[in-house]
C-alpha positions as CSV (number, residue, x, y, z in Angstrom):
1,M,19.5,-14.2,-1.5
2,D,17.4,-15.5,-4.3
3,F,14.4,-13.9,-5.9
4,S,13.7,-16.7,-8.4
5,V,10.6,-18.9,-8.0
6,E,9.9,-22.5,-8.9
7,P,8.7,-23.3,-12.4
8,E,5.2,-24.1,-11.2
9,F,4.7,-20.7,-9.7
10,Q,6.3,-19.0,-12.7
11,A,3.6,-20.7,-14.8
12,K,1.0,-19.1,-12.6
13,L,2.6,-15.7,-13.1
14,D,2.6,-16.2,-16.8
15,W,-1.1,-17.1,-16.7
16,M,-1.8,-14.0,-14.7
17,D,0.1,-11.8,-17.1
18,A,-2.0,-13.0,-20.1
19,F,-5.3,-13.1,-18.1
20,I,-4.9,-9.5,-16.8
21,T,-4.0,-8.3,-20.3
22,E,-6.8,-10.0,-22.2
23,E,-9.6,-10.2,-19.6
24,V,-9.1,-7.7,-16.8
25,E,-7.5,-4.5,-18.3
26,P,-10.4,-4.0,-20.7
27,L,-12.7,-3.6,-17.7
28,D,-10.8,-0.4,-16.8
29,L,-11.9,1.1,-20.1
30,V,-15.5,-0.1,-20.2
31,F,-16.3,0.2,-16.5
32,P,-14.0,2.9,-15.1
33,G,-14.4,3.9,-11.5
34,Q,-16.7,1.0,-10.7
35,A,-14.3,-1.6,-9.3
36,Y,-15.0,-0.8,-5.6
37,Q,-18.8,-0.5,-5.9
38,K,-21.3,-3.2,-5.3
39,L,-21.9,-5.2,-8.5
40,D,-25.2,-4.9,-10.3
41,E,-26.5,-7.9,-12.2
42,R,-24.9,-6.7,-15.5
43,L,-21.5,-6.5,-14.0
44,R,-21.9,-9.6,-11.9
45,K,-22.3,-11.7,-15.1
46,I,-18.9,-10.5,-16.2
47,V,-17.0,-10.3,-13.0
48,D,-18.0,-13.5,-11.2
49,P,-16.8,-15.8,-14.0
50,L,-13.5,-14.0,-14.0
51,K,-13.2,-14.5,-10.2
52,E,-14.0,-18.1,-10.7
53,Q,-11.2,-18.6,-13.1
54,V,-8.8,-17.1,-10.5
55,R,-10.1,-19.4,-7.9
56,E,-9.7,-22.4,-10.2
57,R,-6.0,-21.5,-10.6
58,G,-5.5,-21.2,-6.9
59,L,-4.8,-17.5,-7.1
60,W,-7.7,-16.0,-5.0
61,A,-6.7,-14.0,-1.9
62,C,-3.3,-15.6,-1.8
63,H,-2.2,-13.4,1.1
64,L,-4.4,-15.5,3.4
65,G,-3.7,-19.0,4.6
66,P,-5.3,-22.2,3.2
67,D,-7.8,-22.3,6.2
68,L,-9.2,-19.0,4.9
69,G,-9.3,-20.0,1.2
70,G,-6.0,-18.5,0.2
71,Q,-2.5,-20.0,-0.5
72,G,-0.6,-18.5,2.4
73,Y,2.1,-17.3,0.0
74,G,5.1,-15.4,1.4
75,Q,5.8,-11.8,0.7
76,L,8.2,-12.5,-2.2
77,K,5.6,-14.4,-4.2
78,L,2.9,-11.8,-3.3
79,A,5.2,-9.1,-4.5
80,L,5.7,-10.7,-7.9
81,M,1.9,-11.2,-8.2
82,N,1.2,-7.6,-7.3
83,E,3.7,-6.5,-10.0
84,L,1.1,-7.8,-12.4
85,I,-2.0,-6.9,-10.5
86,G,-0.9,-3.3,-10.3
87,R,-1.5,-2.9,-14.0
88,S,-5.3,-2.7,-13.6
89,T,-7.7,-1.0,-11.1
90,W,-10.1,-4.0,-11.5
91,A,-7.4,-6.7,-11.0
92,P,-7.3,-6.5,-7.2
93,V,-11.0,-7.1,-7.0
94,I,-10.8,-10.0,-9.5
95,F,-8.0,-11.6,-7.5
96,G,-9.5,-10.9,-4.0
97,C,-6.8,-8.6,-2.8
98,Q,-8.3,-5.1,-3.0
99,A,-7.4,-2.4,-0.5
100,P,-8.5,-1.8,2.2
101,D,-10.2,-5.2,2.4
102,T,-7.0,-7.2,2.2
103,G,-5.5,-5.4,5.3
104,N,-8.9,-5.6,7.1
105,A,-9.2,-9.3,6.3
106,E,-5.7,-10.0,7.6
107,I,-6.3,-8.3,11.0
108,I,-9.7,-10.0,11.5
109,A,-8.0,-13.3,10.7
110,M,-5.2,-12.5,13.2
111,Y,-7.2,-10.9,16.0
112,G,-10.9,-11.7,15.4
113,T,-13.0,-14.2,17.4
114,A,-14.6,-17.1,15.7
115,E,-17.9,-15.2,15.6
116,Q,-16.3,-12.1,14.1
117,K,-14.6,-14.2,11.4
118,E,-17.9,-15.8,10.4
119,R,-19.8,-12.5,10.4
120,Y,-17.2,-10.2,8.8
121,L,-14.3,-12.1,7.4
122,R,-16.2,-14.8,5.4
123,P,-18.2,-12.3,3.2
124,L,-14.9,-10.4,2.5
125,L,-13.2,-13.6,1.4
126,D,-16.1,-14.6,-0.7
127,G,-16.0,-11.2,-2.5
128,E,-19.5,-10.4,-1.4
129,A,-18.7,-7.5,0.9
130,F,-16.6,-4.4,1.1
131,S,-15.1,-2.9,4.3
132,A,-13.6,0.5,5.3
133,Y,-10.8,1.4,7.7
134,S,-11.9,4.4,9.9
135,M,-8.7,5.7,11.5
136,T,-7.6,9.2,10.6
137,E,-9.3,12.2,12.2
138,P,-9.8,15.9,11.1
139,Q,-7.6,17.4,13.8
140,G,-4.9,14.7,14.0
141,G,-4.5,13.1,10.6
142,S,-3.0,9.7,10.9
143,D,-1.1,10.4,14.2
144,P,-2.9,8.2,16.8
145,R,-1.4,10.2,19.6
146,L,-3.7,13.1,18.6
147,F,-6.9,11.1,18.3
148,T,-9.9,12.3,20.3
149,M,-12.7,9.9,19.2
150,R,-13.8,8.0,22.3
151,A,-15.2,4.6,23.0
152,V,-16.7,4.3,26.5
153,R,-18.0,1.2,28.2
154,S,-21.7,0.8,28.6
155,E,-23.8,-1.8,30.4
156,D,-24.0,-4.0,27.4
157,G,-21.0,-3.0,25.3
158,W,-19.4,0.3,24.1
159,V,-20.5,3.7,23.0
160,L,-18.5,5.4,20.2
161,D,-18.5,9.1,19.8
162,G,-16.4,11.4,17.6
163,E,-15.4,12.0,14.0
164,K,-13.2,10.3,11.4
165,Y,-11.9,11.8,8.2
166,F,-10.9,10.3,4.9
167,T,-12.4,6.8,5.5
168,S,-11.9,5.4,2.0
169,N,-14.9,3.6,0.4
170,A,-17.1,4.0,3.4
171,A,-20.1,4.7,1.2
172,N,-19.9,1.2,-0.3
173,A,-18.7,-0.6,2.9
174,D,-20.8,-3.2,4.7
175,F,-18.8,-2.6,7.9
176,L,-16.1,-0.3,9.3
177,I,-13.1,-1.0,11.4
178,V,-12.9,2.0,13.8
179,M,-10.0,3.1,16.0
180,A,-11.1,4.9,19.1
181,V,-9.6,6.1,22.4
182,T,-10.6,3.8,25.3
183,D,-8.1,5.0,28.0
184,P,-7.0,8.6,27.4
185,D,-4.6,8.4,30.4
186,A,-2.7,5.4,29.1
187,H,0.6,5.3,27.2
188,P,0.1,7.0,23.8
189,Y,0.2,3.6,22.1
190,K,-2.0,1.9,24.6
191,R,-4.8,4.5,24.5
192,M,-6.8,3.0,21.6
193,S,-8.8,0.0,20.7
194,M,-10.3,-1.3,17.5
195,F,-14.0,-2.0,16.9
196,L,-16.1,-3.7,14.2
197,V,-19.1,-1.5,13.3
198,P,-21.7,-2.4,10.8
199,S,-22.3,0.5,8.4
200,G,-26.0,0.7,9.1
201,T,-25.6,1.1,12.9
202,E,-27.7,3.9,14.3
203,G,-25.5,7.0,14.7
204,V,-23.1,6.3,11.9
205,E,-23.4,9.3,9.6
206,I,-21.4,10.1,6.5
207,L,-21.3,13.9,6.5
208,R,-19.8,14.1,3.0
209,N,-17.6,12.2,0.6
210,I,-14.3,13.9,-0.4
211,G,-12.7,13.5,-3.7
212,T,-9.0,13.7,-4.6
213,M,-7.3,15.3,-7.6
214,G,-8.9,14.3,-10.8
215,E,-12.0,12.7,-9.2
216,R,-15.4,13.9,-10.3
217,G,-17.0,12.5,-7.2
218,G,-15.4,11.3,-4.0
219,H,-15.1,8.1,-2.0
220,H,-13.2,9.3,1.1
221,A,-15.7,9.9,3.8
222,H,-16.0,12.4,6.6
223,I,-17.9,10.4,9.2
224,R,-19.7,11.4,12.4
225,Y,-20.1,8.7,15.0
226,D,-22.9,10.1,17.2
227,Q,-23.3,7.9,20.3
228,V,-22.9,4.7,18.3
229,R,-23.8,1.7,20.5
230,V,-22.1,-1.6,19.8
231,G,-22.0,-4.8,21.7
232,A,-19.0,-6.1,23.8
233,D,-18.3,-8.5,20.9
234,A,-17.5,-5.5,18.6
235,L,-14.0,-5.2,20.2
236,L,-11.3,-6.4,17.7
237,G,-8.3,-7.7,19.6
238,E,-7.4,-6.6,23.1
239,E,-8.6,-3.4,24.7
240,G,-5.8,-0.9,24.2
241,G,-4.2,-3.0,21.4
242,A,-5.2,-0.9,18.4
243,F,-1.7,0.3,17.6
244,A,-0.3,-3.2,17.4
245,V,-3.2,-4.2,15.2
246,A,-2.7,-1.2,12.9
247,Q,1.0,-2.0,12.5
248,A,0.2,-5.6,11.6
249,R,-2.2,-4.3,9.0
250,L,0.2,-1.9,7.3
251,G,3.5,-3.7,7.0
252,G,2.8,-6.3,4.3
253,G,0.3,-4.0,2.6
254,R,3.0,-1.3,2.0
255,V,5.1,-3.9,0.2
256,H,2.1,-4.9,-2.0
257,H,1.4,-1.3,-2.8
258,A,5.1,-0.7,-3.6
259,M,5.1,-3.5,-6.1
260,R,1.9,-2.2,-7.7
261,T,3.7,1.1,-8.0
262,V,6.4,-0.8,-10.0
263,A,3.6,-1.9,-12.4
264,A,2.4,1.7,-12.8
265,V,5.8,3.2,-13.5
266,K,6.7,0.3,-15.9
267,R,3.6,1.3,-17.9
268,A,4.8,4.9,-18.0
269,F,8.3,3.8,-18.9
270,D,7.1,1.6,-21.8
271,M,5.1,4.5,-23.1
272,M,8.2,6.7,-22.9
273,C,10.4,4.3,-24.8
274,E,7.8,3.8,-27.5
275,R,7.3,7.5,-27.9
276,A,11.0,8.2,-28.1
277,L,11.3,5.7,-31.0
278,S,8.1,6.9,-32.8
279,R,8.1,10.7,-32.6
280,Q,9.8,12.2,-35.6
281,T,11.7,15.5,-35.3
282,V,13.3,17.5,-38.1
283,D,16.5,15.5,-37.9
284,G,15.5,12.1,-36.6
285,V,13.5,10.7,-33.8
286,L,13.3,11.7,-30.1
287,A,15.4,8.7,-29.1
288,D,18.4,10.3,-30.9
289,K,18.5,13.2,-28.5
290,Q,20.9,13.0,-25.6
291,L,18.5,14.6,-23.1
292,V,15.8,12.0,-24.0
293,Q,18.4,9.3,-23.7
294,A,19.3,10.6,-20.2
295,A,15.7,10.6,-19.2
296,I,15.3,7.0,-20.4
297,A,18.4,5.9,-18.6
298,D,17.6,7.6,-15.3
299,S,14.1,6.1,-15.4
300,Y,15.4,2.7,-16.1
301,L,17.9,3.0,-13.2
302,Q,15.3,4.2,-10.8
303,I,12.8,1.5,-11.6
304,Q,15.4,-1.3,-11.3
305,Q,16.7,0.0,-8.0
306,F,13.3,0.4,-6.6
307,R,12.1,-3.0,-7.8
308,L,15.1,-4.7,-6.2
309,L,14.5,-2.8,-2.9
310,V,10.9,-4.0,-2.8
311,L,11.9,-7.6,-3.6
312,H,14.7,-7.6,-1.0
313,T,12.2,-6.2,1.6
314,A,9.7,-8.9,0.7
315,W,12.4,-11.6,0.9
316,L,13.6,-10.2,4.3
317,I,10.0,-10.3,5.7
318,D,9.8,-14.0,4.6
319,Q,13.1,-14.7,6.4
320,S,12.1,-12.8,9.6
321,S,9.0,-10.7,10.1
322,T,7.5,-7.3,9.2
323,K,8.9,-6.0,12.6
324,E,12.4,-6.9,11.6
325,A,12.0,-5.3,8.2
326,R,10.5,-2.0,9.4
327,T,13.4,0.1,8.0
328,Q,13.2,-1.5,4.6
329,I,9.3,-1.2,4.5
330,A,9.6,2.6,5.3
331,A,12.3,2.9,2.6
332,C,9.9,1.3,0.0
333,K,7.3,3.8,0.9
334,V,9.6,6.8,0.5
335,A,11.1,5.5,-2.7
336,A,7.7,4.7,-4.2
337,A,6.6,8.3,-4.2
338,R,9.9,9.5,-5.7
339,V,10.1,7.0,-8.5
340,F,6.5,7.4,-9.4
341,H,6.8,11.2,-9.6
342,D,10.0,11.2,-11.6
343,V,9.2,8.5,-14.2
344,V,5.6,9.5,-14.8
345,Y,6.6,13.1,-15.2
346,R,9.3,12.3,-17.8
347,A,6.9,10.1,-19.7
348,M,4.2,12.7,-19.7
349,H,6.6,15.5,-20.7
350,L,8.0,13.4,-23.6
351,H,4.5,13.0,-25.0
352,G,3.9,16.8,-25.1
353,A,0.3,17.9,-25.3
354,L,-0.8,14.2,-25.8
355,G,0.8,13.4,-22.4
356,V,-1.4,15.9,-20.5
357,S,-4.6,15.0,-22.4
358,T,-7.1,12.4,-21.5
359,D,-6.1,10.3,-24.5
360,T,-3.4,8.5,-22.6
361,P,-3.2,7.1,-19.0
362,L,-0.3,9.5,-18.2
363,A,-2.4,12.5,-17.0
364,R,-4.4,10.3,-14.6
365,L,-1.2,8.8,-13.3
366,W,0.3,12.3,-12.8
367,Q,-2.7,13.3,-10.8
368,S,-1.8,10.5,-8.4
369,A,1.8,11.6,-7.9
370,P,1.2,13.9,-4.9
371,L,-1.0,11.3,-3.2
372,M,1.9,8.8,-3.2
373,G,3.8,11.0,-0.7
374,I,0.7,11.3,1.6
375,M,-1.2,8.0,1.7
376,D,-0.2,5.6,4.5
377,G,1.6,8.5,6.2
378,P,3.6,11.3,4.7
379,T,7.1,10.8,3.3
380,E,8.7,12.8,6.0
381,V,7.4,10.5,8.8
382,H,8.9,7.5,7.1
383,Q,12.2,9.4,6.5
384,A,12.4,10.2,10.2
385,S,11.6,6.5,11.0
386,I,14.4,5.3,8.7
387,A,16.9,7.7,10.2
388,R,16.2,6.8,13.8
389,R,16.6,3.1,13.1
390,V,19.7,3.5,11.0
391,L,21.4,5.7,13.6
392,R,20.9,3.0,16.2
393,G,23.7,1.2,14.5
394,Y,26.2,4.0,15.0
395,S,28.0,5.7,17.9
396,P,29.6,9.2,18.3
397,S,33.3,9.5,17.5
398,P,35.4,8.5,20.6
399,G,37.4,11.7,20.7
400,L,37.6,15.2,19.3
401,W,38.2,14.1,15.7
402,P,36.2,11.8,13.5
403,S,37.1,8.1,13.4
404,E,38.4,8.6,9.8
405,F,40.6,11.6,10.8
406,L,43.6,10.8,8.6
407,P,46.5,12.2,10.8
408,D,45.5,9.9,13.7
409,K,45.0,6.9,11.4
410,R,48.3,7.6,9.7
411,A,50.1,7.8,13.0
412,A,48.5,4.5,14.1
413,A,49.6,2.9,10.8
414,H,53.2,4.1,11.2
415,T,53.2,2.7,14.8
416,K,52.1,-0.7,13.4
417,Y,54.3,-0.8,10.3
418,G,56.8,2.0,10.7
419,D,59.8,-0.2,11.2
420,F,59.2,-1.7,7.8
421,S,58.7,1.5,5.8
422,S,62.3,2.5,5.4
């Protein structure tokens, strides 16, 4: 097992490191909250040349294959890239890998027809369009077994009717990928299909945009699909195949998100260490205090363990598939929420009033901590998934006592070697 990369790729990582620091991170301060909006002419003059530099370096949309303008990198290389990209909210846009567009592009590339790829995928890859993933519902959250939105066949296509909740960035999206029930009597994971729906289609109505903690506005939409008519060519993949499409979309994306989490907690950790060495107390600096040292040590251990878990998961996907690494992917999701919460809290606490103010990134990071355990499915769902898969490798004890019951093991050992013990 080797997480090292060839010198040529390391040179690309080194360029990304400097480029993001010098050119991209300043965008977060000058144009906050605008990364996922359509570019006006002022921003386009700044952003397009940066995207062009990324393309010239062969680093644009690297999660996609060469036939789609990417490099087709494996998950390990993508993980190392996302460890850098995660430092800036603008960086995913500049590198052509912003969510949810990356996942949406991947499933269109895998399941879309030639016409669908030309109409929907090409603008995404060129950075000229945004998309939204319309899956969760008000009454069922992200559990597809509870979905009620229907898609019914018509003479010339399909009619979609129902509501979706928390469709991120729908207000700026050019099209939506919508999951709807096409056969309510089928197996729970065969009930649904995916559809490509242009945002301007008659009957698509954003009821309101919901914000999360710390947001002044909101970009998660509650959408009503009121008898929305689409053609037969709107079906993405097979009828009844939405669950498989959704799983293909989420696997690699969770690894990318986990590595961007590493970037965020590293920033918090760097701030914590700097603060510990800088802040004077009556008898020295904070770094001299054992409780502060413990906080730094615990944070270092958590970050290193988490980073290695993510890299191992990425390596395992490269060696097999996302299906074979489902336990590890779920583990990354659970660990990400915990590490983010713990490290950011310690860093914020160590900064005192400054840490909870708007003068550092820590307060904004802390507001994201609860979201980490909810987005892409709550922590508890992933814990249950991990436990089920882990337990498949075990069996009940063969008798009344555990397999490690020492009296029985001791008796067996004496039977084997008893003649030599005296």
